[in-house]
N, C-alpha and C positions, 0 to 999 in steps of 0.2 A: 504493500500500500504506500503510495507516494505521500509526502508531507502534506500536500494540498488536500488529498482525499481524506487523510486522517483528520485534519482540522475541519474539513467540511462535514464529516460525519459527527465529529464532536460538537460542532455548532448546531447541527440538526438535533442531536440528542439533548443538548442544553435547552434549545427552544421548545422541544417536546416536553421536557420536565417543567419548564416555565409555564407552559400551557396547563399542565396538570395541576401545578401549584395554584395558579389563578382560578382555575375551575373549582378546585377544592375550596378556595377562599369564598367563591360565590356560593357554593353549596352550604358552607358552614356559617355564613353570615347570618346573624339573628335578625328577626323582625323583617323578613322579606317574603313577599308572596311567591308561591310556586311559579306563577306566570312570569314574574320578574326574573327568577333564577333561570328559567328555561330560555327567556329572551337573551339574557346576557351570555349564557353558555353557547347558544347558537351564534351570536355575534362573534364570540371569541374563536369559535371553530371556523366560521366562514371567512372572517377577516382577522387572521391570527395576530399580526402585529398591532393593527389599529384597534382591534377588539380588546386586547390586553391593556394597552395604554389607556383606552377610553374608560375601561372599568376602574383602573387604578386612580384615574383622575376624577371620574364622575359617578362611579358605581356605588359609593358608600357615603352615608350621611355623616361626614366627619368634619367637625369644625376645627380640628387640631387638638392634640392631647393636652397641650398647655392651657389652651382656652377652656377645654372641657373640664380640666381639673380646677381651674380658677372659678368657673361658674358653679361647679358642684360645691366648692368650698363656700362660696357666697350664699348659695341657697341653704346649705346646711346651717349657716349661722344666722339666717333670717328669723326674726321673731314672728310668732303666729299672730295674724291680724285679730283673731278671736281673743287674744290675751290683753289687748289694749283696753284701758279703762273706758267703760261706756259702750263697748262693742256688743254687749249682750242685748242692748235695747233694740238696735236695728235688726238683729237676728230674730228677736221676738216679734217685731213688727212685720216680718215677712209673711205674706199671705199667698199661698199657691193652692189651687184646687187639687184634690187627690189625683185626679186624672192626668195632671201634668207634673206631679211631684218627681216622677222618675227621670224626667228630662233634666231637672236641676240636680238630681243626684249624680247623673253622668257628668254634668258640669263640675260638681264638687270634686269628683274623682281626679280631675286634671290638676288643679292647683291647691285644692283644699279650701277653696273659698265657699263659704255658706252664702245662700241668697240672703240679701238684706233689704229691709223695707225702709220707708222714710225718704225716698228719693223723688225728685221731680225731673222730668225730661221734656225736651223740645226738639222737634225736627226742624233744622234750619232750611231756609228757602232754596238756596243753591250754593255753588262753590264760592262766589264772591261774598254772599251774605255770611257764609261760614267764616271766612277770613276776617270780615268786619267784626263779627261777634268775638272771635278769638282776640283780635287786637284790643277791643273794648275791655275784655276781661284782663288782659295783660296790663292795660293802663290802670285798671282798678285794683290790681294785686297789691296785697299788703305785706306778705311774708315771702312766698316763693312762687316761681314759675318753672315747671318742668315740661319740656317738649321733646318728643322723639318722632321723627318722620323717616319713612323710607326714601321718598323723593322730596327734596327741598331745592327749588330752583331760584336763581337770582333774577326773577321777573317781577312784575308789578306786585302781585300778592306776596311772593316770597320776601321781597324787600320791605313790605309793610310790616311783616312780622319781625324782621331784623331790627327795624327802627323802633318798634314797640318794646322789644327786649332791651335795647340800649337805653330807652327812656326809663324802663323799670329798674335796670341796674343803677342808673344815676340816682334813683330814689332809694338806693340801698336794699332793694328787693333782690333776694338771692335767685339768680336765673341759671338753670342748668339745661343745656340743650344737646341733643344727640341727633346725628343723621347717619344713615347707612353709608358705609364707605364706598359702595359701588353705585347705589341708586342716587345718591346726592353728591357724587364726585365733582360735579360742576360747581356747586355752591362751596364745597369744602376747599376746592382749588382756587376759588375766586378771592378777590380782595376783601370781600365782606366777612369771611370767616375770621381772619385775624383781627379785623376791625372790631367785630363783636367781642372778641376775647380782650382786646385792649380796652374796651369800654366797660369791662367788668363782668361780662357774661361768660360763665364756665361752659366750654365747648368740648365735645368728644365725638370721635368717629366710631360708629358701631361696626364691628367686623371689618377693620381697615384692610384694604386689598394688599398694600405693600408692593414689593417687586413682583411683577407679573410672572417672571420665569421661576422665581423661588416660591411664590405663593402656593402652588400645588403641594409643596413639601409640608405645609402647615395646615392642610385641610382644604376642602372644596371651596373654590372661589365663588360658586353660585349658591352657597348657603347664606341667605341674607336675612337681615332684620327688617321685615316687611311691616312692622307695627306702626300705628299712628296713635300716639299717646299724648294727651295734654292733661296735666294736673296743675291746678292753680289753688294755692292756699289750702290744700288738702280737702277741698270741698267741692270744687268745680272740676269736671272732667269732660272730655269730648271723646266720641268713638264713632267710627265710620270708615268710609273708603277714601276720604279726602286727603290728598297729599298737600304739601305747602307749596302751591303753585297756581298759576292762572288756569282757568278751564281751557284756554286756547292751547295749553301744553305744547309750547313751541318746539320742543325737542322731537315731537312726533305730530307736527301740526296738521298733516293731511288726514288724521283721524279725528281731529277736534270737532266740536268741543268734547272734553272729558266730562261725563255726566256722573256726578257723585252724590252721595247722601251722607250727611253728618248730623249727629245728635249731640246736644249739650245737656249734661246731667248735673244736678246739684244734689249732694247728700253723701251718705256713708259709702256709696259705691265708688267714690273717688279714691278711697283708701286702697281698694283692690287694684285699681290702675296704678296707684302710687307704688304698690308692692312690685308690680312688673317693671315699672321705670327704675326703681331702686336696684333691683337685681341686675338689670341691664347696665345701669350706670356703674355699679360697683364691680361688675365683671370686666368692665372695660378700663376703669381707672383705679386710683388709689384712695379716693375719698369714701369714707364710711358714713352713709346717711341712714343707717338703720334706726336711729333714734326717732326719725320722723314717723316710723311705723308704731312706735310705742306711745305716741302722744294720745291723750284722751280724745275720744270722739265726742264732738259737741252733740247736744240733744237735737233730734230731728223731728219735724212734724210728720204725721202719717202721710205716706206716699207710696209710689209704685215699688214693686219688688224686683230687684235686679241682681245679676251675678256676672262677674268678669271671668272670661275663659281665655287664658293665654297659653298658646301652644308653640312648639318648636322642636327641632331635631334632638334637643337634650331634655325635653319634657316627655311625659309618658307616651309610649309608642301608640300610634293609631288614634290619638285623642281627638284630633279634629274631624276625621271622617266618622268616628263614632258619634260625635255630637250631631253632625248633619243627619246621619242615618236615624238616630233616635228621634229627632224632630220629624223626619219623614214618616216614621212609623207611628208617631204620636198624633198626627193629624187625623181628625174625624170628619170634618166637613170641607175644609178648604186649605190648600197649601199653595203658596205663591213664592217663587224663588227668582231673584235676579242675580246674575253673576256675569262678568266678562269672559270668564274662562271655565268651560265645563269639560274636564277630562277626568271622569270618575274612575274609581276602581270597580271591580265587578259587584261588590257588595252594595255600593252606593247606587249604581245603575239599577240593581234589583230592587232596592228600597224605594226608589222614585217610581219605578214601574208598579210596584206593589201598592203604592199610595193610590194611583189611578185605578188599578184593578179592583180595589175594594170600595170604589165609588166616591172617593175624595176628589173634589174639583181641583185638579193639579195643573199648575201653570208654571212654565219655565220661560224666562225672558233673557235673551242673549243679544249682544250687538250684531247688527247685520254686517258690519265691517270690523274686523278685529285687527289689532296692531301686530298680532302673531299669525302668520299664514299657516303655520303648523298646528297651532292650537285650534284655529277655526276649522281646519280640515278634520282634526281628531274629534272635535265637538260634533260635527255633522255626521260622523260615522255612527253616532248613537241615536240619531233622529228616528230612524225607521222603527226600532224597537220601542222607543218611548211613545211614538204616535200610535203604534199597534196596541199599546197598553191603555191608551186614552189620555196621555199627557198632552196638553195643549202647548205648543211651542210658538213663541213670537220672537221676531228679530227686530230690534230697535234701530231706527234709521237715522235719527237726528243727532249723530255724533257717536262716540264710543261710550256705551253704557258701562260704567265702571262701578256702579253700586253693588255691594255685596249684602244682600238682605234675604231673610226668610221670615215669612209671616204665616201663622196657622190659626185657623178657627177664630179669627178676629180677636185673639187674646194674647198670643205669644209672638215675640219678635226676637230674632237674632240679627244683630248688625255689627259690622266690624271690618277687618282687613282681609279675612280669609276667603279665598275663592274655592269653588268646587273643582279643584284640580290637584294633581299630585305634588306640585310645588308646595301648595299650602298644607297638604297632608304630611309631607315628609321633610321638606327642605327649608321652609321659611319660618321665622318667628312671627307669630300672628297674635293679635288681641281682638277680642269680640266682647260684646255685652249681650247677655240673654236676659230678657225681662218679661214679666207678666203684667200687662196693663191694657185694658181694652181701648182707652182713649188714645194713647200713644201708638198702639198697634194700628188703630184706625187711620191715624195720620200717615203712617208708613204705607198702609194699604192704599190710601188715596194717591200717594206718590207713585206706587207701582201701577195704579190705573192710569196715571199720566204717561207713564212709559208705554203702556199698552196702546194708548191713543196715538202714539207716534211710532207704532210698530206694524209690521205685516205678519199675518199668521202663516206659519209653515204647515202645509197639509200633507197627508200621506200620498195624495195624488201628485203633488209637486215633487216629492222625494222620489217617487217611482219613475218620474220622467227624467231624472238626472241621467246624463250619459254615463256609459260604463267607465269611461276614462276618469270621470270625476269620482265615481264610487271606488274605483281602484286606488286612486290617490288618497281619498279620505281614509279608507280602511288600512292602507299601507302605513300611513302616518300614525294612525291609532295604535298599530302594532308596536310602535316605538314607545308608547306610553309607559309600560313597565320598565323600559330601559332608562328613560329620561326621568 
């Protein structure tokens, strides 16, 4: 055997062993669906080099060992919200009918947050009104302002918030702001970020990207902090799909306007969002702000019952899809869902179909034009089965519908940052508020009706007329769902 043949054979053997090692890693990886394992193994076998590298870079929900250890240490040292003086009162004020109690029990299993009463909530009119409300609350803040956004742009609305924070810091209000290192990179790299810091605003980058070539060595680059959290004076909080940006969303202007929904809450529920913010803040920096969670809760008037649900790759596995599926199975009369991205797992698709099969008026509203060609194709691959089950599907035409909302039976609403897709299930840190209140649910339901008025309905006949090339494309992209 020549030297070339020997080294060629040795290389082939090493490559084969590397394949076996990566395939074994795929098989042994915990918390992975069988379909996902099979998809990755097929990809590794069909595209050997590309498949192995892709799996090592994108196949595991890994934020990095150092970050994971730090976050676990932070969470282990966090005080229980229920131990704060006065916290027993809002817990006693919580009112949930027995028929929906199990939904909030699932929510409690995620972060340990009990549903709390004594809250007030308001659905804001639109994106610009949301920013105006936020700025007004920052201008009225007395003690602290905490903000976390996935996308924060240096546009008209984004800079309004920057200026309000600088005014608050000048009044000696403690301001802490975080923005995702990838989603808000334009703001973080702009002159406004250091200017805020110089003005006395404490700033931090959530999951900073760092050096692009070295970043894969420290965890997946596409695991992001997708949360939108605002807490002001430990009593006011916001929750919804709204990023800190203009609805024109100039970085993707051809899909504009971005159509969002944001709710403003007052009451004990703010403490639960405070917990999420504090854990993210302390995991990223060195400031210990746990004492905020030990402060006595002020007395609250009777009000709606709410619960924060914060999920992510280091939180309980499958938490977000379980919440969605529980809501789908809990509906008895009506279920209406809005989301920009629908790429479900098998269990969620089954749950949504089951809702319609048992006679629940089930409606799904998606954007007609999506900023992700692949997500739109994958979403449409599920239409035929949904329609056959009786789910009514509408596509919103007046911009990109970005609202993430679930309403059921005129009583329960889930609003927040999580989409019905695998990124929100496995890869992103998300925050949502689940509440029981007929009046505020009615307001959200009216907003959903406004979306329907600007949508066209997708029928089974329309889907049946799609050309075979389109169906091949949609289904082929959907097959990548377990991989991505």
